[in-house]
mmCIF file of the protein (N, C-alpha, C, O) and its ligand, coordinates in Angstrom:
data_MODEL
# 
_entry.id   MODEL 
# 
loop_
_entity.id 
_entity.type 
_entity.pdbx_number_of_molecules 
1 polymer     1 
2 non-polymer 1 
# 
_entity_poly.entity_id                      1 
_entity_poly.type                           'polypeptide(L)' 
_entity_poly.nstd_linkage                   no 
_entity_poly.nstd_monomer                   no 
_entity_poly.pdbx_seq_one_letter_code       MLPVQGTDWRYGEPNNGNGYHSEDCVEMDPPTGNWNDVICNLQLNFICEISTNS 
_entity_poly.pdbx_seq_one_letter_code_can   MLPVQGTDWRYGEPNNGNGYHSEDCVEMDPPTGNWNDVICNLQLNFICEISTNS 
_entity_poly.pdbx_strand_id                 A 
# 
loop_
_entity_poly_seq.entity_id 
_entity_poly_seq.num 
_entity_poly_seq.mon_id 
_entity_poly_seq.hetero 
1 1  MET n 
1 2  LEU n 
1 3  PRO n 
1 4  VAL n 
1 5  GLN n 
1 6  GLY n 
1 7  THR n 
1 8  ASP n 
1 9  TRP n 
1 10 ARG n 
1 11 TYR n 
1 12 GLY n 
1 13 GLU n 
1 14 PRO n 
1 15 ASN n 
1 16 ASN n 
1 17 GLY n 
1 18 ASN n 
1 19 GLY n 
1 20 TYR n 
1 21 HIS n 
1 22 SER n 
1 23 GLU n 
1 24 ASP n 
1 25 CYS n 
1 26 VAL n 
1 27 GLU n 
1 28 MET n 
1 29 ASP n 
1 30 PRO n 
1 31 PRO n 
1 32 THR n 
1 33 GLY n 
1 34 ASN n 
1 35 TRP n 
1 36 ASN n 
1 37 ASP n 
1 38 VAL n 
1 39 ILE n 
1 40 CYS n 
1 41 ASN n 
1 42 LEU n 
1 43 GLN n 
1 44 LEU n 
1 45 ASN n 
1 46 PHE n 
1 47 ILE n 
1 48 CYS n 
1 49 GLU n 
1 50 ILE n 
1 51 SER n 
1 52 THR n 
1 53 ASN n 
1 54 SER n 
# 
loop_
_struct_asym.id 
_struct_asym.entity_id 
A 1 
B 2 
# 
loop_
_chem_comp.id 
_chem_comp.type 
_chem_comp.mon_nstd_flag 
ARG 'L-peptide linking' y 
ASN 'L-peptide linking' y 
ASP 'L-peptide linking' y 
CA  non-polymer         . 
CYS 'L-peptide linking' y 
GLN 'L-peptide linking' y 
GLU 'L-peptide linking' y 
GLY 'peptide linking'   y 
HIS 'L-peptide linking' y 
ILE 'L-peptide linking' y 
LEU 'L-peptide linking' y 
MET 'L-peptide linking' y 
PHE 'L-peptide linking' y 
PRO 'L-peptide linking' y 
SER 'L-peptide linking' y 
THR 'L-peptide linking' y 
TRP 'L-peptide linking' y 
TYR 'L-peptide linking' y 
VAL 'L-peptide linking' y 
# 
_pdbx_entity_nonpoly.entity_id   2 
_pdbx_entity_nonpoly.name        ? 
_pdbx_entity_nonpoly.comp_id     CA 
# 
_pdbx_nonpoly_scheme.asym_id         B 
_pdbx_nonpoly_scheme.entity_id       2 
_pdbx_nonpoly_scheme.mon_id          CA 
_pdbx_nonpoly_scheme.ndb_seq_num     1 
_pdbx_nonpoly_scheme.pdb_seq_num     101 
_pdbx_nonpoly_scheme.auth_seq_num    101 
_pdbx_nonpoly_scheme.pdb_mon_id      CA 
_pdbx_nonpoly_scheme.auth_mon_id     CA 
_pdbx_nonpoly_scheme.pdb_strand_id   A 
_pdbx_nonpoly_scheme.pdb_ins_code    . 
# 
loop_
_atom_site.group_PDB 
_atom_site.id 
_atom_site.type_symbol 
_atom_site.label_atom_id 
_atom_site.label_alt_id 
_atom_site.label_comp_id 
_atom_site.label_asym_id 
_atom_site.label_entity_id 
_atom_site.label_seq_id 
_atom_site.pdbx_PDB_ins_code 
_atom_site.Cartn_x 
_atom_site.Cartn_y 
_atom_site.Cartn_z 
_atom_site.occupancy 
_atom_site.B_iso_or_equiv 
_atom_site.pdbx_formal_charge 
_atom_site.auth_seq_id 
_atom_site.auth_comp_id 
_atom_site.auth_asym_id 
_atom_site.auth_atom_id 
_atom_site.pdbx_PDB_model_num 
ATOM   1   N  N  . MET A 1 1  ? -13.628 -24.765 35.210 1.00 0.00 ? 1   MET A N  1 
ATOM   2   C  CA . MET A 1 1  ? -13.463 -25.516 36.404 1.00 0.00 ? 1   MET A CA 1 
ATOM   3   C  C  . MET A 1 1  ? -13.023 -26.932 35.971 1.00 0.00 ? 1   MET A C  1 
ATOM   4   O  O  . MET A 1 1  ? -13.499 -27.516 34.997 1.00 0.00 ? 1   MET A O  1 
ATOM   5   N  N  . LEU A 1 2  ? -12.087 -27.418 36.771 1.00 0.00 ? 2   LEU A N  1 
ATOM   6   C  CA . LEU A 1 2  ? -11.500 -28.685 36.467 1.00 0.00 ? 2   LEU A CA 1 
ATOM   7   C  C  . LEU A 1 2  ? -12.325 -29.787 37.203 1.00 0.00 ? 2   LEU A C  1 
ATOM   8   O  O  . LEU A 1 2  ? -12.916 -29.529 38.251 1.00 0.00 ? 2   LEU A O  1 
ATOM   9   N  N  . PRO A 1 3  ? -12.348 -30.973 36.649 1.00 0.00 ? 3   PRO A N  1 
ATOM   10  C  CA . PRO A 1 3  ? -12.994 -32.090 37.410 1.00 0.00 ? 3   PRO A CA 1 
ATOM   11  C  C  . PRO A 1 3  ? -12.133 -32.483 38.586 1.00 0.00 ? 3   PRO A C  1 
ATOM   12  O  O  . PRO A 1 3  ? -10.924 -32.251 38.599 1.00 0.00 ? 3   PRO A O  1 
ATOM   13  N  N  . VAL A 1 4  ? -12.774 -33.083 39.573 1.00 0.00 ? 4   VAL A N  1 
ATOM   14  C  CA . VAL A 1 4  ? -12.017 -33.586 40.803 1.00 0.00 ? 4   VAL A CA 1 
ATOM   15  C  C  . VAL A 1 4  ? -11.064 -34.661 40.327 1.00 0.00 ? 4   VAL A C  1 
ATOM   16  O  O  . VAL A 1 4  ? -11.422 -35.586 39.598 1.00 0.00 ? 4   VAL A O  1 
ATOM   17  N  N  . GLN A 1 5  ? -9.815  -34.488 40.783 1.00 0.00 ? 5   GLN A N  1 
ATOM   18  C  CA . GLN A 1 5  ? -8.815  -35.512 40.436 1.00 0.00 ? 5   GLN A CA 1 
ATOM   19  C  C  . GLN A 1 5  ? -8.303  -36.132 41.765 1.00 0.00 ? 5   GLN A C  1 
ATOM   20  O  O  . GLN A 1 5  ? -7.710  -35.419 42.574 1.00 0.00 ? 5   GLN A O  1 
ATOM   21  N  N  . GLY A 1 6  ? -8.514  -37.386 41.988 1.00 0.00 ? 6   GLY A N  1 
ATOM   22  C  CA . GLY A 1 6  ? -8.092  -38.085 43.276 1.00 0.00 ? 6   GLY A CA 1 
ATOM   23  C  C  . GLY A 1 6  ? -9.196  -37.829 44.286 1.00 0.00 ? 6   GLY A C  1 
ATOM   24  O  O  . GLY A 1 6  ? -10.097 -37.012 44.099 1.00 0.00 ? 6   GLY A O  1 
ATOM   25  N  N  . THR A 1 7  ? -9.063  -38.597 45.388 1.00 0.00 ? 7   THR A N  1 
ATOM   26  C  CA . THR A 1 7  ? -9.968  -38.516 46.486 1.00 0.00 ? 7   THR A CA 1 
ATOM   27  C  C  . THR A 1 7  ? -9.252  -38.606 47.814 1.00 0.00 ? 7   THR A C  1 
ATOM   28  O  O  . THR A 1 7  ? -8.104  -39.049 47.843 1.00 0.00 ? 7   THR A O  1 
ATOM   29  N  N  . ASP A 1 8  ? -9.860  -38.214 48.903 1.00 0.00 ? 8   ASP A N  1 
ATOM   30  C  CA . ASP A 1 8  ? -9.277  -38.183 50.202 1.00 0.00 ? 8   ASP A CA 1 
ATOM   31  C  C  . ASP A 1 8  ? -10.366 -38.514 51.287 1.00 0.00 ? 8   ASP A C  1 
ATOM   32  O  O  . ASP A 1 8  ? -10.597 -37.746 52.221 1.00 0.00 ? 8   ASP A O  1 
ATOM   33  N  N  . TRP A 1 9  ? -10.986 -39.649 51.113 1.00 0.00 ? 9   TRP A N  1 
ATOM   34  C  CA . TRP A 1 9  ? -12.044 -40.092 52.004 1.00 0.00 ? 9   TRP A CA 1 
ATOM   35  C  C  . TRP A 1 9  ? -11.540 -40.435 53.387 1.00 0.00 ? 9   TRP A C  1 
ATOM   36  O  O  . TRP A 1 9  ? -10.485 -41.051 53.537 1.00 0.00 ? 9   TRP A O  1 
ATOM   37  N  N  . ARG A 1 10 ? -12.301 -40.032 54.407 1.00 0.00 ? 10  ARG A N  1 
ATOM   38  C  CA . ARG A 1 10 ? -12.041 -40.495 55.798 1.00 0.00 ? 10  ARG A CA 1 
ATOM   39  C  C  . ARG A 1 10 ? -12.259 -41.946 55.826 1.00 0.00 ? 10  ARG A C  1 
ATOM   40  O  O  . ARG A 1 10 ? -13.085 -42.482 55.086 1.00 0.00 ? 10  ARG A O  1 
ATOM   41  N  N  . TYR A 1 11 ? -11.487 -42.633 56.720 1.00 0.00 ? 11  TYR A N  1 
ATOM   42  C  CA . TYR A 1 11 ? -11.671 -44.078 56.842 1.00 0.00 ? 11  TYR A CA 1 
ATOM   43  C  C  . TYR A 1 11 ? -13.131 -44.478 57.019 1.00 0.00 ? 11  TYR A C  1 
ATOM   44  O  O  . TYR A 1 11 ? -13.853 -43.938 57.858 1.00 0.00 ? 11  TYR A O  1 
ATOM   45  N  N  . GLY A 1 12 ? -13.537 -45.439 56.200 1.00 0.00 ? 12  GLY A N  1 
ATOM   46  C  CA . GLY A 1 12 ? -14.957 -45.927 56.259 1.00 0.00 ? 12  GLY A CA 1 
ATOM   47  C  C  . GLY A 1 12 ? -15.908 -45.184 55.386 1.00 0.00 ? 12  GLY A C  1 
ATOM   48  O  O  . GLY A 1 12 ? -17.072 -45.557 55.242 1.00 0.00 ? 12  GLY A O  1 
ATOM   49  N  N  . GLU A 1 13 ? -15.398 -44.103 54.788 1.00 0.00 ? 13  GLU A N  1 
ATOM   50  C  CA . GLU A 1 13 ? -16.244 -43.243 53.923 1.00 0.00 ? 13  GLU A CA 1 
ATOM   51  C  C  . GLU A 1 13 ? -15.930 -43.476 52.472 1.00 0.00 ? 13  GLU A C  1 
ATOM   52  O  O  . GLU A 1 13 ? -14.806 -43.896 52.197 1.00 0.00 ? 13  GLU A O  1 
ATOM   53  N  N  . PRO A 1 14 ? -16.789 -43.252 51.525 1.00 0.00 ? 14  PRO A N  1 
ATOM   54  C  CA . PRO A 1 14 ? -18.177 -42.866 51.727 1.00 0.00 ? 14  PRO A CA 1 
ATOM   55  C  C  . PRO A 1 14 ? -19.025 -44.022 52.196 1.00 0.00 ? 14  PRO A C  1 
ATOM   56  O  O  . PRO A 1 14 ? -18.816 -45.143 51.732 1.00 0.00 ? 14  PRO A O  1 
ATOM   57  N  N  . ASN A 1 15 ? -19.918 -43.825 53.039 1.00 0.00 ? 15  ASN A N  1 
ATOM   58  C  CA . ASN A 1 15 ? -20.777 -44.932 53.549 1.00 0.00 ? 15  ASN A CA 1 
ATOM   59  C  C  . ASN A 1 15 ? -22.207 -44.813 53.288 1.00 0.00 ? 15  ASN A C  1 
ATOM   60  O  O  . ASN A 1 15 ? -23.002 -45.681 53.649 1.00 0.00 ? 15  ASN A O  1 
ATOM   61  N  N  . ASN A 1 16 ? -22.576 -43.670 52.617 1.00 0.00 ? 16  ASN A N  1 
ATOM   62  C  CA . ASN A 1 16 ? -23.942 -43.454 52.197 1.00 0.00 ? 16  ASN A CA 1 
ATOM   63  C  C  . ASN A 1 16 ? -24.946 -43.685 53.383 1.00 0.00 ? 16  ASN A C  1 
ATOM   64  O  O  . ASN A 1 16 ? -25.981 -44.335 53.237 1.00 0.00 ? 16  ASN A O  1 
ATOM   65  N  N  . GLY A 1 17 ? -24.554 -43.087 54.604 1.00 0.00 ? 17  GLY A N  1 
ATOM   66  C  CA . GLY A 1 17 ? -25.393 -43.150 55.767 1.00 0.00 ? 17  GLY A CA 1 
ATOM   67  C  C  . GLY A 1 17 ? -25.558 -44.552 56.322 1.00 0.00 ? 17  GLY A C  1 
ATOM   68  O  O  . GLY A 1 17 ? -26.489 -44.803 57.088 1.00 0.00 ? 17  GLY A O  1 
ATOM   69  N  N  . ASN A 1 18 ? -24.710 -45.437 55.968 1.00 0.00 ? 18  ASN A N  1 
ATOM   70  C  CA . ASN A 1 18 ? -24.766 -46.891 56.499 1.00 0.00 ? 18  ASN A CA 1 
ATOM   71  C  C  . ASN A 1 18 ? -26.118 -47.478 56.115 1.00 0.00 ? 18  ASN A C  1 
ATOM   72  O  O  . ASN A 1 18 ? -26.582 -48.376 56.818 1.00 0.00 ? 18  ASN A O  1 
ATOM   73  N  N  . GLY A 1 19 ? -26.768 -47.045 55.074 1.00 0.00 ? 19  GLY A N  1 
ATOM   74  C  CA . GLY A 1 19 ? -27.993 -47.617 54.579 1.00 0.00 ? 19  GLY A CA 1 
ATOM   75  C  C  . GLY A 1 19 ? -29.219 -46.966 55.170 1.00 0.00 ? 19  GLY A C  1 
ATOM   76  O  O  . GLY A 1 19 ? -30.329 -47.327 54.778 1.00 0.00 ? 19  GLY A O  1 
ATOM   77  N  N  . TYR A 1 20 ? -29.076 -45.943 56.174 1.00 0.00 ? 20  TYR A N  1 
ATOM   78  C  CA . TYR A 1 20 ? -30.184 -45.290 56.760 1.00 0.00 ? 20  TYR A CA 1 
ATOM   79  C  C  . TYR A 1 20 ? -30.752 -44.186 55.960 1.00 0.00 ? 20  TYR A C  1 
ATOM   80  O  O  . TYR A 1 20 ? -31.958 -43.947 56.012 1.00 0.00 ? 20  TYR A O  1 
ATOM   81  N  N  . HIS A 1 21 ? -29.918 -43.480 55.198 1.00 0.00 ? 21  HIS A N  1 
ATOM   82  C  CA . HIS A 1 21 ? -30.350 -42.409 54.313 1.00 0.00 ? 21  HIS A CA 1 
ATOM   83  C  C  . HIS A 1 21 ? -29.293 -42.245 53.249 1.00 0.00 ? 21  HIS A C  1 
ATOM   84  O  O  . HIS A 1 21 ? -28.178 -42.758 53.347 1.00 0.00 ? 21  HIS A O  1 
ATOM   85  N  N  . SER A 1 22 ? -29.690 -41.506 52.223 1.00 0.00 ? 22  SER A N  1 
ATOM   86  C  CA . SER A 1 22 ? -28.854 -41.241 51.095 1.00 0.00 ? 22  SER A CA 1 
ATOM   87  C  C  . SER A 1 22 ? -27.937 -40.072 51.354 1.00 0.00 ? 22  SER A C  1 
ATOM   88  O  O  . SER A 1 22 ? -28.407 -39.012 51.766 1.00 0.00 ? 22  SER A O  1 
ATOM   89  N  N  . GLU A 1 23 ? -26.618 -40.228 51.122 1.00 0.00 ? 23  GLU A N  1 
ATOM   90  C  CA . GLU A 1 23 ? -25.633 -39.094 51.308 1.00 0.00 ? 23  GLU A CA 1 
ATOM   91  C  C  . GLU A 1 23 ? -25.016 -38.782 49.933 1.00 0.00 ? 23  GLU A C  1 
ATOM   92  O  O  . GLU A 1 23 ? -24.140 -39.495 49.443 1.00 0.00 ? 23  GLU A O  1 
ATOM   93  N  N  . ASP A 1 24 ? -25.494 -37.721 49.354 1.00 0.00 ? 24  ASP A N  1 
ATOM   94  C  CA . ASP A 1 24 ? -25.000 -37.419 47.997 1.00 0.00 ? 24  ASP A CA 1 
ATOM   95  C  C  . ASP A 1 24 ? -24.218 -36.180 47.885 1.00 0.00 ? 24  ASP A C  1 
ATOM   96  O  O  . ASP A 1 24 ? -23.947 -35.714 46.778 1.00 0.00 ? 24  ASP A O  1 
ATOM   97  N  N  . CYS A 1 25 ? -23.810 -35.576 49.079 1.00 0.00 ? 25  CYS A N  1 
ATOM   98  C  CA . CYS A 1 25 ? -22.945 -34.368 49.052 1.00 0.00 ? 25  CYS A CA 1 
ATOM   99  C  C  . CYS A 1 25 ? -21.722 -34.774 49.957 1.00 0.00 ? 25  CYS A C  1 
ATOM   100 O  O  . CYS A 1 25 ? -21.680 -35.828 50.591 1.00 0.00 ? 25  CYS A O  1 
ATOM   101 N  N  . VAL A 1 26 ? -20.752 -33.840 49.947 1.00 0.00 ? 26  VAL A N  1 
ATOM   102 C  CA . VAL A 1 26 ? -19.498 -34.101 50.641 1.00 0.00 ? 26  VAL A CA 1 
ATOM   103 C  C  . VAL A 1 26 ? -19.093 -32.962 51.559 1.00 0.00 ? 26  VAL A C  1 
ATOM   104 O  O  . VAL A 1 26 ? -19.206 -31.797 51.176 1.00 0.00 ? 26  VAL A O  1 
ATOM   105 N  N  . GLU A 1 27 ? -18.615 -33.275 52.784 1.00 0.00 ? 27  GLU A N  1 
ATOM   106 C  CA . GLU A 1 27 ? -17.967 -32.327 53.656 1.00 0.00 ? 27  GLU A CA 1 
ATOM   107 C  C  . GLU A 1 27 ? -16.488 -32.621 53.877 1.00 0.00 ? 27  GLU A C  1 
ATOM   108 O  O  . GLU A 1 27 ? -16.044 -33.730 53.580 1.00 0.00 ? 27  GLU A O  1 
ATOM   109 N  N  . MET A 1 28 ? -15.763 -31.733 54.354 1.00 0.00 ? 28  MET A N  1 
ATOM   110 C  CA . MET A 1 28 ? -14.355 -31.918 54.697 1.00 0.00 ? 28  MET A CA 1 
ATOM   111 C  C  . MET A 1 28 ? -14.202 -31.796 56.196 1.00 0.00 ? 28  MET A C  1 
ATOM   112 O  O  . MET A 1 28 ? -14.672 -30.830 56.796 1.00 0.00 ? 28  MET A O  1 
ATOM   113 N  N  . ASP A 1 29 ? -13.550 -32.768 56.802 1.00 0.00 ? 29  ASP A N  1 
ATOM   114 C  CA . ASP A 1 29 ? -13.410 -32.750 58.249 1.00 0.00 ? 29  ASP A CA 1 
ATOM   115 C  C  . ASP A 1 29 ? -12.169 -32.066 58.672 1.00 0.00 ? 29  ASP A C  1 
ATOM   116 O  O  . ASP A 1 29 ? -11.079 -32.501 58.303 1.00 0.00 ? 29  ASP A O  1 
ATOM   117 N  N  . PRO A 1 30 ? -12.276 -30.962 59.465 1.00 0.00 ? 30  PRO A N  1 
ATOM   118 C  CA . PRO A 1 30 ? -11.075 -30.362 59.988 1.00 0.00 ? 30  PRO A CA 1 
ATOM   119 C  C  . PRO A 1 30 ? -10.500 -31.228 61.128 1.00 0.00 ? 30  PRO A C  1 
ATOM   120 O  O  . PRO A 1 30 ? -11.292 -31.895 61.794 1.00 0.00 ? 30  PRO A O  1 
ATOM   121 N  N  . PRO A 1 31 ? -9.240  -31.264 61.389 1.00 0.00 ? 31  PRO A N  1 
ATOM   122 C  CA . PRO A 1 31 ? -8.165  -30.533 60.646 1.00 0.00 ? 31  PRO A CA 1 
ATOM   123 C  C  . PRO A 1 31 ? -7.607  -31.332 59.484 1.00 0.00 ? 31  PRO A C  1 
ATOM   124 O  O  . PRO A 1 31 ? -6.763  -30.845 58.732 1.00 0.00 ? 31  PRO A O  1 
ATOM   125 N  N  . THR A 1 32 ? -8.085  -32.574 59.340 1.00 0.00 ? 32  THR A N  1 
ATOM   126 C  CA . THR A 1 32 ? -7.439  -33.482 58.344 1.00 0.00 ? 32  THR A CA 1 
ATOM   127 C  C  . THR A 1 32 ? -7.762  -33.122 56.904 1.00 0.00 ? 32  THR A C  1 
ATOM   128 O  O  . THR A 1 32 ? -6.964  -33.295 55.984 1.00 0.00 ? 32  THR A O  1 
ATOM   129 N  N  . GLY A 1 33 ? -8.939  -32.630 56.767 1.00 0.00 ? 33  GLY A N  1 
ATOM   130 C  CA . GLY A 1 33 ? -9.430  -32.389 55.350 1.00 0.00 ? 33  GLY A CA 1 
ATOM   131 C  C  . GLY A 1 33 ? -10.033 -33.606 54.655 1.00 0.00 ? 33  GLY A C  1 
ATOM   132 O  O  . GLY A 1 33 ? -10.444 -33.589 53.495 1.00 0.00 ? 33  GLY A O  1 
ATOM   133 N  N  . ASN A 1 34 ? -10.048 -34.682 55.480 1.00 0.00 ? 34  ASN A N  1 
ATOM   134 C  CA . ASN A 1 34 ? -10.623 -35.950 54.864 1.00 0.00 ? 34  ASN A CA 1 
ATOM   135 C  C  . ASN A 1 34 ? -12.112 -35.673 54.517 1.00 0.00 ? 34  ASN A C  1 
ATOM   136 O  O  . ASN A 1 34 ? -12.785 -34.824 55.102 1.00 0.00 ? 34  ASN A O  1 
ATOM   137 N  N  . TRP A 1 35 ? -12.560 -36.461 53.519 1.00 0.00 ? 35  TRP A N  1 
ATOM   138 C  CA . TRP A 1 35 ? -13.890 -36.296 53.003 1.00 0.00 ? 35  TRP A CA 1 
ATOM   139 C  C  . TRP A 1 35 ? -14.882 -37.212 53.662 1.00 0.00 ? 35  TRP A C  1 
ATOM   140 O  O  . TRP A 1 35 ? -14.535 -38.325 54.057 1.00 0.00 ? 35  TRP A O  1 
ATOM   141 N  N  . ASN A 1 36 ? -16.153 -36.749 53.793 1.00 0.00 ? 36  ASN A N  1 
ATOM   142 C  CA . ASN A 1 36 ? -17.212 -37.539 54.333 1.00 0.00 ? 36  ASN A CA 1 
ATOM   143 C  C  . ASN A 1 36 ? -18.447 -37.259 53.453 1.00 0.00 ? 36  ASN A C  1 
ATOM   144 O  O  . ASN A 1 36 ? -18.780 -36.096 53.225 1.00 0.00 ? 36  ASN A O  1 
ATOM   145 N  N  . ASP A 1 37 ? -19.105 -38.268 52.974 1.00 0.00 ? 37  ASP A N  1 
ATOM   146 C  CA . ASP A 1 37 ? -20.338 -38.043 52.295 1.00 0.00 ? 37  ASP A CA 1 
ATOM   147 C  C  . ASP A 1 37 ? -21.450 -37.769 53.316 1.00 0.00 ? 37  ASP A C  1 
ATOM   148 O  O  . ASP A 1 37 ? -21.511 -38.425 54.356 1.00 0.00 ? 37  ASP A O  1 
ATOM   149 N  N  . VAL A 1 38 ? -22.323 -36.809 53.024 1.00 0.00 ? 38  VAL A N  1 
ATOM   150 C  CA . VAL A 1 38 ? -23.381 -36.365 53.928 1.00 0.00 ? 38  VAL A CA 1 
ATOM   151 C  C  . VAL A 1 38 ? -24.700 -36.115 53.186 1.00 0.00 ? 38  VAL A C  1 
ATOM   152 O  O  . VAL A 1 38 ? -24.730 -36.091 51.956 1.00 0.00 ? 38  VAL A O  1 
ATOM   153 N  N  . ILE A 1 39 ? -25.787 -35.928 53.940 1.00 0.00 ? 39  ILE A N  1 
ATOM   154 C  CA . ILE A 1 39 ? -27.062 -35.597 53.271 1.00 0.00 ? 39  ILE A CA 1 
ATOM   155 C  C  . ILE A 1 39 ? -26.942 -34.110 52.761 1.00 0.00 ? 39  ILE A C  1 
ATOM   156 O  O  . ILE A 1 39 ? -26.230 -33.300 53.356 1.00 0.00 ? 39  ILE A O  1 
ATOM   157 N  N  . CYS A 1 40 ? -27.588 -33.818 51.757 1.00 0.00 ? 40  CYS A N  1 
ATOM   158 C  CA . CYS A 1 40 ? -27.464 -32.582 51.055 1.00 0.00 ? 40  CYS A CA 1 
ATOM   159 C  C  . CYS A 1 40 ? -28.220 -31.427 51.667 1.00 0.00 ? 40  CYS A C  1 
ATOM   160 O  O  . CYS A 1 40 ? -28.019 -30.310 51.190 1.00 0.00 ? 40  CYS A O  1 
ATOM   161 N  N  . ASN A 1 41 ? -29.065 -31.569 52.667 1.00 0.00 ? 41  ASN A N  1 
ATOM   162 C  CA . ASN A 1 41 ? -29.774 -30.424 53.209 1.00 0.00 ? 41  ASN A CA 1 
ATOM   163 C  C  . ASN A 1 41 ? -29.100 -29.831 54.492 1.00 0.00 ? 41  ASN A C  1 
ATOM   164 O  O  . ASN A 1 41 ? -29.723 -29.061 55.223 1.00 0.00 ? 41  ASN A O  1 
ATOM   165 N  N  . LEU A 1 42 ? -27.850 -30.199 54.738 1.00 0.00 ? 42  LEU A N  1 
ATOM   166 C  CA . LEU A 1 42 ? -27.053 -29.587 55.817 1.00 0.00 ? 42  LEU A CA 1 
ATOM   167 C  C  . LEU A 1 42 ? -26.641 -28.257 55.458 1.00 0.00 ? 42  LEU A C  1 
ATOM   168 O  O  . LEU A 1 42 ? -26.341 -28.037 54.285 1.00 0.00 ? 42  LEU A O  1 
ATOM   169 N  N  . GLN A 1 43 ? -26.580 -27.238 56.414 1.00 0.00 ? 43  GLN A N  1 
ATOM   170 C  CA . GLN A 1 43 ? -26.077 -25.973 56.172 1.00 0.00 ? 43  GLN A CA 1 
ATOM   171 C  C  . GLN A 1 43 ? -24.647 -25.972 56.695 1.00 0.00 ? 43  GLN A C  1 
ATOM   172 O  O  . GLN A 1 43 ? -24.455 -26.015 57.910 1.00 0.00 ? 43  GLN A O  1 
ATOM   173 N  N  . LEU A 1 44 ? -23.635 -25.926 55.832 1.00 0.00 ? 44  LEU A N  1 
ATOM   174 C  CA . LEU A 1 44 ? -22.205 -25.973 56.201 1.00 0.00 ? 44  LEU A CA 1 
ATOM   175 C  C  . LEU A 1 44 ? -21.442 -24.804 55.585 1.00 0.00 ? 44  LEU A C  1 
ATOM   176 O  O  . LEU A 1 44 ? -21.950 -24.169 54.661 1.00 0.00 ? 44  LEU A O  1 
ATOM   177 N  N  . ASN A 1 45 ? -20.256 -24.505 56.062 1.00 0.00 ? 45  ASN A N  1 
ATOM   178 C  CA . ASN A 1 45 ? -19.490 -23.552 55.447 1.00 0.00 ? 45  ASN A CA 1 
ATOM   179 C  C  . ASN A 1 45 ? -19.074 -24.016 54.056 1.00 0.00 ? 45  ASN A C  1 
ATOM   180 O  O  . ASN A 1 45 ? -19.317 -25.165 53.685 1.00 0.00 ? 45  ASN A O  1 
ATOM   181 N  N  . PHE A 1 46 ? -18.470 -23.159 53.311 1.00 0.00 ? 46  PHE A N  1 
ATOM   182 C  CA . PHE A 1 46 ? -18.068 -23.549 51.930 1.00 0.00 ? 46  PHE A CA 1 
ATOM   183 C  C  . PHE A 1 46 ? -16.612 -23.204 51.700 1.00 0.00 ? 46  PHE A C  1 
ATOM   184 O  O  . PHE A 1 46 ? -16.016 -22.414 52.432 1.00 0.00 ? 46  PHE A O  1 
ATOM   185 N  N  . ILE A 1 47 ? -16.057 -23.807 50.679 1.00 0.00 ? 47  ILE A N  1 
ATOM   186 C  CA . ILE A 1 47 ? -14.676 -23.426 50.295 1.00 0.00 ? 47  ILE A CA 1 
ATOM   187 C  C  . ILE A 1 47 ? -14.815 -22.813 48.952 1.00 0.00 ? 47  ILE A C  1 
ATOM   188 O  O  . ILE A 1 47 ? -15.800 -23.040 48.250 1.00 0.00 ? 47  ILE A O  1 
ATOM   189 N  N  . CYS A 1 48 ? -13.821 -22.023 48.579 1.00 0.00 ? 48  CYS A N  1 
ATOM   190 C  CA . CYS A 1 48 ? -13.752 -21.395 47.300 1.00 0.00 ? 48  CYS A CA 1 
ATOM   191 C  C  . CYS A 1 48 ? -12.732 -22.026 46.367 1.00 0.00 ? 48  CYS A C  1 
ATOM   192 O  O  . CYS A 1 48 ? -11.732 -22.571 46.835 1.00 0.00 ? 48  CYS A O  1 
ATOM   193 N  N  . GLU A 1 49 ? -12.950 -21.969 45.103 1.00 0.00 ? 49  GLU A N  1 
ATOM   194 C  CA . GLU A 1 49 ? -11.973 -22.391 44.116 1.00 0.00 ? 49  GLU A CA 1 
ATOM   195 C  C  . GLU A 1 49 ? -10.830 -21.435 44.107 1.00 0.00 ? 49  GLU A C  1 
ATOM   196 O  O  . GLU A 1 49 ? -11.068 -20.229 44.178 1.00 0.00 ? 49  GLU A O  1 
ATOM   197 N  N  . ILE A 1 50 ? -9.616  -21.874 44.026 1.00 0.00 ? 50  ILE A N  1 
ATOM   198 C  CA . ILE A 1 50 ? -8.407  -21.033 43.958 1.00 0.00 ? 50  ILE A CA 1 
ATOM   199 C  C  . ILE A 1 50 ? -7.530  -21.479 42.793 1.00 0.00 ? 50  ILE A C  1 
ATOM   200 O  O  . ILE A 1 50 ? -7.484  -22.658 42.441 1.00 0.00 ? 50  ILE A O  1 
ATOM   201 N  N  . SER A 1 51 ? -6.905  -20.601 42.263 1.00 0.00 ? 51  SER A N  1 
ATOM   202 C  CA . SER A 1 51 ? -5.967  -20.887 41.200 1.00 0.00 ? 51  SER A CA 1 
ATOM   203 C  C  . SER A 1 51 ? -4.713  -21.619 41.692 1.00 0.00 ? 51  SER A C  1 
ATOM   204 O  O  . SER A 1 51 ? -4.233  -21.307 42.781 1.00 0.00 ? 51  SER A O  1 
ATOM   205 N  N  . THR A 1 52 ? -4.188  -22.535 40.970 1.00 0.00 ? 52  THR A N  1 
ATOM   206 C  CA . THR A 1 52 ? -2.986  -23.260 41.304 1.00 0.00 ? 52  THR A CA 1 
ATOM   207 C  C  . THR A 1 52 ? -1.812  -22.682 40.706 1.00 0.00 ? 52  THR A C  1 
ATOM   208 O  O  . THR A 1 52 ? -0.702  -23.161 40.934 1.00 0.00 ? 52  THR A O  1 
ATOM   209 N  N  . ASN A 1 53 ? -2.001  -21.565 39.866 1.00 0.00 ? 53  ASN A N  1 
ATOM   210 C  CA . ASN A 1 53 ? -0.948  -20.968 39.113 1.00 0.00 ? 53  ASN A CA 1 
ATOM   211 C  C  . ASN A 1 53 ? -0.208  -19.842 39.901 1.00 0.00 ? 53  ASN A C  1 
ATOM   212 O  O  . ASN A 1 53 ? 0.816   -19.356 39.422 1.00 0.00 ? 53  ASN A O  1 
ATOM   213 N  N  . SER A 1 54 ? -0.674  -19.440 41.034 1.00 0.00 ? 54  SER A N  1 
ATOM   214 C  CA . SER A 1 54 ? -0.014  -18.356 41.792 1.00 0.00 ? 54  SER A CA 1 
ATOM   215 C  C  . SER A 1 54 ? 0.967   -18.890 42.834 1.00 0.00 ? 54  SER A C  1 
ATOM   216 O  O  . SER A 1 54 ? 1.597   -18.108 43.547 1.00 0.00 ? 54  SER A O  1 
HETATM 217 CA CA . CA  B 2 .  ? -20.811 -40.523 55.446 1.00 0.00 2 101 CA  A CA 1 
# 
């Protein structure tokens, strides 16, 4: 597995819950795919790792 290279945060993110709570996980916002830091006990869909060689 390769480390994350680059970022694509939504405007204003990561905001760590604006100081109200800790946000140590990340979701992707459809349809842009921009990132948002979120609390880690949310049940969300997942993405799978794919090869870039195909
Ligand atoms: Ca956030």
